N, C-alpha and C positions, 0 to 999 in steps of 0.2 A: 872907621872913625870919619866923621864928616869933615873935620879940618885936617890939614896936613901937619905932620910933626917933623920938625927938623932934627937932624942927628944930634944936635946939641941939647935937645929937649930930654934926652935920655942919659946924658953924661952926668954921673953923680957929682954934685957939688960937695956934699958931705957924706961920709960913710963911717959908721961905727960898727965894731964887731967885738963880741965878748964870748968867752967860754964859761959854762956853768955846769955844776954837777947835775946829772940827769935825775933830779928829785922833784916831786910835786911842789915842795915849798919854795922852789926857785921861780915859779911862774910869777908870783907877786913881786919878787925882787926885779925880774926882767921888766915888768910893767913900770915899776917905779923909776928904774934907770932910763927907760925909753921915753917916759912922759915928757921930760924937758926937751928932748930932741924933736918931739913932734908938736911942741907948743905953738899955737897960732895956726896950725893947719886945720881947715874946716872939718876934716874927717878924723881928727885926733882920736876920739872915742872908738870909732869903728876900727881904726888901725890897731889900737891897743887890744881890742877884743879879738881881732884876727891873729895878732901875734900870740896872744894867750892860747888860742885854740891850736895853732901850729905847734907851739911848745908843749902843750898838754898831750897832743897826739904823739909827738916824738917820745915823750917820757912814757906814755902808756903802751906804745906799739913797737918800740925798737930796742936794740941792745943798749942804748944810752941809759936805760933805767937800771941796768945791772950795777952792782957795787963797783965804784970807780968809773962809771960811765960819764960821758960828757955830751953836752949839746952846745952848739955855737949859734948865737943869734946875731943877726945883722940888720941894721937899719940904714937905708940909703935915702937921702932926701935931695931932690934937685928942684929946679925952678917949676916944673909942671907936675911933680908928683913925689910919691914915696913908694919904696919897696921894702918889705920886711921878709926875711928869710930865716929858716931854721935848718941847721945842718946837724944830722944825727949820725949814729953809728950803724945804721942799717938794721934790717930785720928780714924775716922770711916773707913778709907780705908787702905789696905795693900799695900806695895810697889809692883809695877807691872812693869816688863820690857816689854815695847811695842816695836814692830818691825816697822821699816819704811814701810809705805804702808798698814799696818794692820789697826790701828786706829789712826795713826799719820798724821796730816795735814801737808803737805810739807811746808806750809807758816806760820804755827803756831809758836809763839815765845817760847812756852814751850813744855814739853812732851819728851824731849830728855835727861833728867838728868841721868836716869839709863842706857840709851844706851851709854852715855859717860863713866859712871862708868864701865860698862861691857866691853867697848872697851879698856880702859887703865889699869884696874886692872888685876892682875893674876887671881883672883876670888873675889867674894863678896858674902855676905849672910846677912840675917836679922833675927831677932827673936824678940818676944814681942807680945803685944796685943794692944787693943784700949787705954790702960792706959799709956803705955810706950813702946817704940820701939828702938832697936839698929840696925843700918846698919853699917856694917864693910866691908872695902875693903882691900885686901891683895896684896902686891907687893913683889915678890920674885926675887932675882938676878939670 
């Protein structure tokens, strides 16, 4: 980054966290709950899109989708940015960013979630294992 960031630039001013059943119908609910928290941010639409992708990936690819499964979403907002995270119940595979043309079928309905995250977020990362995983996307002004 061209300009220097102070430690205080990353300290959360506000942080919200919720647990939801790991069902596809919860994605729209998470967006609606998160929208007012992001109001006024110039990247509000992009952040909501990325949050939806992360949540959809967790529901599609992890044990959170099993009956009784749970996903936790988190929105952190501070003076210079926003971070959104999805915490799932893990699964057998790690998140993988596929490139168009590599293993991605041009006509497939899925497989572009992390490409979308990578395109819109300033950066993203994940940590965890087969029991629990957190994927976080950061948006800096």
